[in-house]
N, C-alpha and C positions, 0 to 999 in steps of 0.2 A: 538564408540567415543562419548565423552561428550564435548559440547561446553562450553567455559568459557569466561568471560569478563576480560581482563587484564589491560585495561586502558580506561580512558574517558576524554573528553574535553567538556566543557560547555561554551556557550556564551548566557547569559540571562540578564534579567533586575535585577536579584539579584547579578550579577557580573560574573566574569570568574574564580576567584580564589576559590578553595574549602574551604579554611579557612574563607574567607570573606562570602561566601554563608552560611556556617554553623553558623557563628556568627550572621548574620542577621536573620536567621530563629529562632535561639534560643532566640533572643530578639523580635521576632514577628515584624521585620522591613521588610515590603514587598517592592517589586520592582515596585509597581503600582504608576504611576505619571501622571502629566498632559501632554497631547500631545501638542508639540509646533512646530512640523514639517509639519503639515497640519492643515487647518482651520476646527474646529469642531463646529462652530456656528449652523450648520444645524442639528446637531445630538443631541440625548437625553443624551449623555454622552461625556465627554472630556478626559477620563483617560484610561490608558492601561499599560501593562508591557513593558516599553520602554527600549531599549538599550541606554547606555549613549552616548553622542555626540562624545567622543573620539573614542569609539569603532566603531561608525558609519562612522567616517571619514576614518578609516582604511578599513572598508568593502567597502565603496564607491570607494576608491582608487583602490582596486582590480577589482571592477566592470568596472571602466573606463579603467584601464590599460589592462585588459584581454578582454574587450568588451563582458561582460557577464551580465546576470540579477542579481539583488540584491540577489536573493535566491542562485544562484551559488556562488556569491562572499562571502556570509555569510557561506556557506558550506566550501569553500576553506579556509577561515580564520580560521574556527574552526578545520578542519582536520589538518591544518598546526600546530596548537597547539598540537593536538593529536599525531602527528608523531615526535614531538620534543624528541630527545634522544632515538629514537627507531632504531633498526637495523633489517631489513628483506628485502628480495628480492621483490621489488614492482611488478615484473612480475607475482608472484603467488597470489597477493592480489585481492580478490573479493570485490564487492560493493553491498550493499543492502540498498537502500535509501528510505525514505518516505517523502512526501510533500503533503500538501493540495492544496495550491495555488501558488506553486513555478512558477515563470515566469509571474505572473499577473501584476507586475509593468511594464514589457516590453509591455504587451498588452495595458495597460492604456496609456503608452507613444506613442504607435503606433497610437491609435485613436487621441491623441493630435496632432501628426504629420499630420494625415489626415485632421483634422479640420484646420490646419495651411497651408494646401495646399502642404504638402510634402509627399513623398512616404512612409516613415515609415519603409522601408525595413530592416534597421539595427536592429530596435527594435523588429520587428516581428519574426526574426529568433531566438531570445532569449526567445520567449514565451513558447514553448512546455515544459511540466513538465520534460520529459526525458532528456532535454538539460542539466539539472543540473548533471545528471549521466555522460554524455559525457564530460562536462566541468571539472569535478573532475578527471576523468580518464586522460584526456589530460594534465591537469596541473601537476599531480604527476607521470604520466606514469604507472598507474595501468593497468595490463593486464589480470586479472582474470575475471571470470564470473560476470555479472552485472544485477541487478534487481532494478526496480524503482516502488514502490507502491504508488498509489494515493488515497488510501481509507480514504481520509479526515483526521479526527481527530484521527483515529486509524492507520494512515499510518506508523509512525515510529515503532509502536508496531509490525505491520506485517513485517516490514523490519528486526527488531531484531529477530523475531521468525524464519523468513526464513533464516536468516544468520546462525542460529543454525542448520537448515536443511542442508545448504550447507556444513557445517563442518562435520556433522554426515554422510552425504552421500559420503564424500571424494571429493567433487567437488572443494573445496578450502581449503587451509591450514590456511589462514588468511583472515578474512572478516572485512571490515570497514562498520559499520551499524549505522543507526540513522536517524535523521530527521532535516529538516530546513524549517522555514517559517518566513520571515520578515514581518513587518507590511505593510499593503496596505490600502489606502483610499477607494479603490473599495470594499475590503472585509469588512472594518469597516462600510461602508455605507450599505452593505447587512445585517449585523447583526443588524444594527440600524433599517432597514426596518422590520425585524422580531421581533423587540421590546424585545430583550433578554438581554439588558445591565443592569447592576447595576451602578448607578451613584456614589456609594461609593465603597470602597474595597470589592470585592466579598467575601462571607462567605459560602462556600458549606456546606449543611446540616443545616445551620442556618435559622432563620425566616425572613431574608432579601433576597428576591429573586434577581436573575440576575447574569450575568457573566461579567468579564473583559477580553478583548482580551489581548494577549501578543505576543511578538516575541522572537524567540530563535533558536539556532541550538545546538544540542548535538549529539556527535558521540562516538562510542566505537570501540576498537579493540577486535575482537572475534576470539578465536583460539581453537584448540583441547586441552583438559586438559593435556593429557600426554605430548604433545609438549611444552605447557606452563611451566609445571613443569620441564621438561628437560632443557628448556632455562632459567630457573631461574626467570620467570616473576612473578610479584605480581598477585594474582588472587582476583578479587573483588567479583565474584559470579559465580556459575554454572547456566546454563540454563537447567532446568529439563524437561520442556514440554510446549506446547502451544495449544490453541484452537481458531478457528475462527468460526464466525456464522453471520447470518443476521437476523434482526428483521422481514423482509418482511412485513413491516407495514406502513411506512410513509417516505416522503423524508427528513424531518428534525426532527420529534418528535420520541422519543423512544417508543417501545412497553410498555404500561403502567404497565404491570405485570412483566416486566423484563425477559421475556422468552428467548430472544436472548442472554442476558447477562448470564443467568444461563446455557444455552447450551454451550457457549464458555468456561465458567469456568469448567464445567463438562468434556468437551473434553480435557482441559489442564491437569486436575487432572488425567484423564484416561491415557493420553499419557506419563505422568511422572511416572506412576506406584505407585503413592502415594495414601493415604487415605485422605479424607477431613479433618480429625481431626489433620493432620500433618501441615496444613496451619496455620501459626502464625499471619500473617498480610496481609491485602489487601490495596495496594496503589490504591485507587479508582479513577475513572474518575472525579466524583464530580464537575460538572461545576458551580453549584450554581443556575441553572435555576430550575423553579418550577417542570418541567417534569422530567428532568434527574435524580436528586438526589433521588427522591422517587422510580422511576423505577429501578434504579441501586440497591438500598437497597433491594427492593423486589426480584430482581434476585439473589442477594447474599444470602438472607434468604431462597430462594427455595433450594439452594445447601446445606447450612449448618444448616438449621433449628434453633434450640435453641443454637447451638454451633458456632455462628458467630465469626470469628476471629476479631482481632483488625482492625479498619478501619480508614483511614484518607484520605483526599484529599489535595493536595499541591497547587492547582491552586490559592488559595488566596494569595500566596506569590509572584507569578510572572505572573498571568493571564493565560488564555487559549492559549497555544502556537500552537494550530491547528495541523499541520502535525508533529511538533516537541514536542507535548504535552507528548506522551508516553516516548520518549527517555529522555526528560528533567526531568520528574517526576521520572523516574527510577534512573537517576543520583543523584537527590536530596536524594532519599531513600538510595542509596549506600554511599553518603557522610555522612548521619546520622549514618548509621551502622558502618562506619569506626571510628566514634566517640562514638560508643556504645549508640546511641540514635535512637528512632523512633520519627519522627516529627509528631506533631498533626496538626489538622486543624488550619487555621488562626482563631483567636478568634472571637466568635460570642456571641451575648447577650443571645440567647436561641435557643434550637432545634426547628425546625418546628414540628408540631404535628406528621406528617407522618414519620419523621426520628428520633423520640425520642428513640434512642438506645444507651445505655451507651458504647457499643463497638466502637462507633464513638467517639474517645477520644479527650479531649480538653486541655490536658497538655502533653508536651513532656515526653516520657517514657525513663528513664535511664535503660539501659540494662547491666550495669557494673557487676551486681550480678546475671544476668540471668543464671540459671543452664543449660538450653539447649543452647549450644553455636552455634548450627546450626539454623539459622533463615531462615525459608522457607516462601516466600511471593509471592503474585500474583500482577502483574501490570495489572490493568484492564482498558480497554478503549473502548469507543463507538464513533459513528460517524454519520454524515449525510449519507444518503443512507442506513442506517440500519446496517452498518458494526460494528461488535464487535470483540475484540481481548483480550485474556487473556494469559499471559505468566508467568510461574512459575520459580522463581529463588531461589537459596540457597546460603546464605553467612555464612561463619564461622567467628564468632566474634574474634577468636584468629588467624585467617588467617592460619588455618591448613587444608590442602587438600591432599588427597592421589590419587593414580592412579586408584583406583577402579571406574568403571563407575557408575554413579549415576542415570541412567535412565533405564527403563524397556525395555529389548530387544524385538523387534517385528519381527515376521516372515514376510519376504517380500512376497507380492502377485504379481501375474502377472496382466497385465493391457491390456484391450481390448477396441476396438471402436465398438459401436453398430450402431449409426446413424450419418449422416452428412447432413447438409442442408445449403443452401445459400439463402439469401433474399435481394432483392433491393426494391425500392418503386414500381417497376413495376411487379416483378415476384418472386415467391418462387420456389426454385429448390432443390430436393434431389435425392437420387439414383433412385427412382422409378417414380417420377412425376414432372411436372411443372405446376404451378398454377398462372394465371394472377391476378394482384392486382390493386387496385385503387391508382394511384400515388399521389393523393391529400391527402387522409387520409387512407392509406392502412390498418391499424389495425381496424379502425372503421367499415369497411365492412367485414374484415376477422373474427373479434371477437369483436363485439361492447361492450360486457360486460367488456372487459379489456381495452378498449379505455378510456382515460381521456382527458378532454378539455385542449387544449394548449400543449398536449404531443408532444415532439419533434420527428422528423423523425427517429433519431438514436434509440430512445427507442421503437417506434412503430415497426420498421423493426426487431429489436433485439428480441422483444417478439414474433413476427410472426415466426422467425427462431427457437426460443426455443420451441414454440408450436409444430412445425413440427417435431422436434427431439423427443419430449416426447409424440407424438400422440398415443392414445390408450394404454398408459402405466400407471401402478400404480407406482408412484415414491417412492423409499425407503425413510424411515425417515432420514437415514444418507446420505443425499444428499448434494450437494454443487454447487456453481457457481463461476467460475473464468472468469472474463471479461477483455478484453484488448482493449484499444483505444488510438491512438496517441494523440487525441485532445479533445475527448468528444463531446458534442453537441455545435458546434460553432454557430449554429443558436440561441440557448439560450444565449450564451455568447454575441453575437452581439446585441441581443434584450435588455439584461441587460445594455450593454454599451449605447445603444440608449436612455434608460430611464434616465441615468445620463447626457448624452450630451444634451438632450432636456429639462429636468426639474430640473437638479441639483442633487448633492449627497444626499440631504435631502429627495428626492423623488425617490431614487433608487428602482427598482422593486423588491418587495418581492416575486413576482410570478416567475421571471426568475433567481433570485439569487441562489436558491437551485441547479439549473442545471449548475451553474458556476463551481461547484466542479465536476471533471471529473468522479468520481465514481458514480454519480447520475444515470447513465444508468444501471449500475450493480444493484443498489437498486431497480429500476423500474422493471427490469426483475425478480428479486427475489420476489417482491410483486406479480407480475402477475402470476408466476408459483409456488408460495409458496415454494421457496427454502430457507431453514433456516439453513442449515449446513455450511460446510467449504466454506468460502467466501473471495474472494480477488479481487482487481482491480489493473491493472497495465498499465503502458505506457513504451514503449521501443524504439520507433522511426522507425516503419515500419516492425518489425518482431514480433508484439504482439501475433499473432496467435500461433506460435510455442513456444514462451516464456511462455505463459500461459499453453500450453500443457505440458511443462516441469514441471511447478509447480503442475499441476494436476497429472501428472505421479508419482511424488515423494509422493504426498499426498495419492494416491490410493495404491501405493506400500507399504506404511507404515500404511495402514488401518485407515486413518483419515476420510475416507468416503467410501460409497459403490458405489456411482455414482456421477460424477461431470459433469455438463454442462459447457463446455469450449467454449467461444465465443469471437469474436473480430469484431470491426466495425469502420466505418468511415462515417461521415456525409457530404453531399454536402453543400458547403458554399463558397462564394467568398474569404473569408479570408483563409480558408483551402487551396484553390487552390493557393493562393499567397505563403503560407508556403511551400507547396509541389512542386509548380512550374508547375502544369499541371491540366487539368480538372479532377474533382472528382465527382463520383456519390455515393449516399448513398448505402452502401454495408455492409452486415453482414454475417459472417459464424458462424455456431454452430456445435459442435460435442459432442456426448455423450460418456464419458469414464467411464469404470467400472472395478472392480477388481474381477469379477467372470464371467467365460465363460458361455455364453448362446447359445446353438446350433442353436436356431431359429433366433437369432438377431445379434450375434457377427460376424462382418465382417472382422475385422483386429486385429492382435495381435501387441501391441506396444513393440518393442525390446528396443528402446532407444529414448529419446529426450534430447538433450544436447546442451548447447550454449557455444561458445568460442569467445574470442577476437582473431582476426587473427594476428598471428606472425609466426616466423619461425618454432616454435615447433608445433603449432596447424596445420599449413599447412601440415606438415609431417603426423600427425595423420589422417587428413581428406583425404589426397592423398592416404594413404594406404587403408582406408575404401572404397573410391570410386573405386580404382583399383581392389579390391577384389570383389566389387559388380558388376562391369561391366563385369567381367569374368563369372558370373553366368547366367544360362539360365533363361528366363522369369523374369528378374530383370530390373526395370525401375529406372533410375537415373535422377533427375531433379535439375537444379541449377537456383535459383531465385537471380538475382544480378543486381546492377547498371551497365549500359552499359560500363562505363569507366574501370570497373574491371571485365568484364565478362571473362577474361582469367585466373581467379582464378584457374579453373580446365581446363586443356587442352585436356582431353580425348574427342575423337570424339563421344563416346557413351553416352555422357551426353547432354540432351536437355536443352536449355537455355530459361529462361523467364525473361523479363526486370522488375526489381524491381521498384515499384512505390510509396513506402512509406505508403501505406494504411493499412498495418497490416493484410490483409486478403488473400494474394495471396497463402500462403502455404497450407492452408486448402482447398482453391478453387482448387489448383492443385491436392491435394489428392482426392477430390471428383471426379474430371475429370478422374483420373487414375483408379478408382475402376472399371469402365465399361470396361477397356482394358484387364482385366483378367491377370494381372501380379501376379506372386507368391510373389514378394517382391518389395517394393517401397522405394527408398531412396531419400529424398528431402533435399536439402541444401538451406537455406535462408540466403543470405548475405545482410546486410543492408548497407546503405550509410555511416554509422558510424563505419564500419569495425568490425561488430559483425556477427558471423556465428552461426546459429542454425540448427542442423541436426536432422531430423526425420527419423527413420528406422522402417518400419512396414512389417509384413507378412500377406498375404491374407488368410482368413479362409473359404471363400465361393465365388463362382463366380456368377455374375449377367448376 
């Protein structure tokens, strides 16, 4: 199957109407304006890509009426537009969402409540990034599989890419995918601390450095191409392939040579079955900062040599929309192509010396007389934490599409588990050993070369668990890391908050701001272990461990990597305990997944990892699976579930574990079951948000 985009909805500083957006870009009329909804006197800049007041009033009304964060409200507002005049069964609709700092306003409001002597409980419950996914599901009644990517400025790119994977694997017939990030004074203060702003309209690739922030939400309907043609849908583009990578370099700065960017682009081209000379255009990340633009161009040139495609960055028109950047920039490209135009960069006086490449075009390109009517282009994005994502699309300028699949078929591979480990601040545990750790600075004593000053506990413990998994191994080049965490490093978040509450927004901590993004831990693990391949970071609300295993399972099956380190973790913090409602210790689980059996190391074969929203249909599917498993000899069935719904499965042959929302219990249960010499283990992880993930494995060796 081939995934296609059939509809889009945009809420941005350029407007919401496609004709309006097109007209403004054609006239070089940007959406950058003065911020008038919070005080900017303490900052080096006072401008951003702001939504208009009328739109914000509508978004805020949703936030108040539904008691949700601004990010959820902006998402609901935009998806409401997307679904206008559409007809399909919401029960089959999957979600793949991306956000960088969704929920951050609720966290800010929580601390304001605390400082005013109030509990802040209502605001705190709306903070977690994954809440946006649940709010959207609940509002519209979507019942398909759900994924929430938090890979910062590449988040919506990852969401769109994985939506195509959901379609191609048959896990969903229709997926709503995209990203949302409203403006936040907390986030603005952080970028101010990093001194990345341009005080004028940003001009990526131009000789005036600096970025403008922006706010936006953009979402798409993604379907199977054959079904879209059968239903008579308009097709905006086909999704041909994608590639993920990690720079493994720095928390905020890109690899100066663009190696991570080139890796992601090469993987995207490989997965599409195309040749590099078939790429016509690259919609680049192009933030306007001194480091990003040069590194990105170098990465592109590594792949294409002297035959670099046309390049432009669209951030000069509406600012850097963070988690909504990729989705909004894709929408703008599609709007242009609908009008037979490729949009150029926002005008600049001159190229900077390092980006003086005429393929970075400075005038809009009219495609009306373009002989090649299939325009194949790459949406390229990079992010804090080193995450990179490149997605390849094909648009036919005459809107002519046929039922022929447009991607290269790949033979599916089997997936195996080689190692599993768990680490707290006190102890490292794997199948063969237990090692005591120094709870104060566990990584400093475990491997002082990898320890960095002020490194948070979640990162330290995650790196220890990762080292344990890869101990005495030569890691293949086509490696990867998928990490999940409900909340990220809450210690870093509270320290960042303390810097603002103590000294004001103008002195927000540039040290702790990079860890405010939840994917920062993933980036730190990648740097420590030199994992530069397939890279993603997710939040899902208590079942992160199996959700990320599902992503890794699909990636390895389709040969996007040879080995993927899959891990999930939670960090002890008083705010974390308030969110989850019980004491929490720092705890991380890691698992090595591969797509080649190794007699000496492979311990489990993965039959399936799949997530469902619980409804009458999925209950029947799961009940049948459990009934069959409990009838087999030497088969262990475990259910991890909240106490109030522990009767989800009534079989007496199923062991019950109380779900605690930490996102590590599934893999911990798997680690504990290995020593019991079961031939097959079936673990069902049911979250408080009514989502079930099922892991089915067979034992390959006994311990």
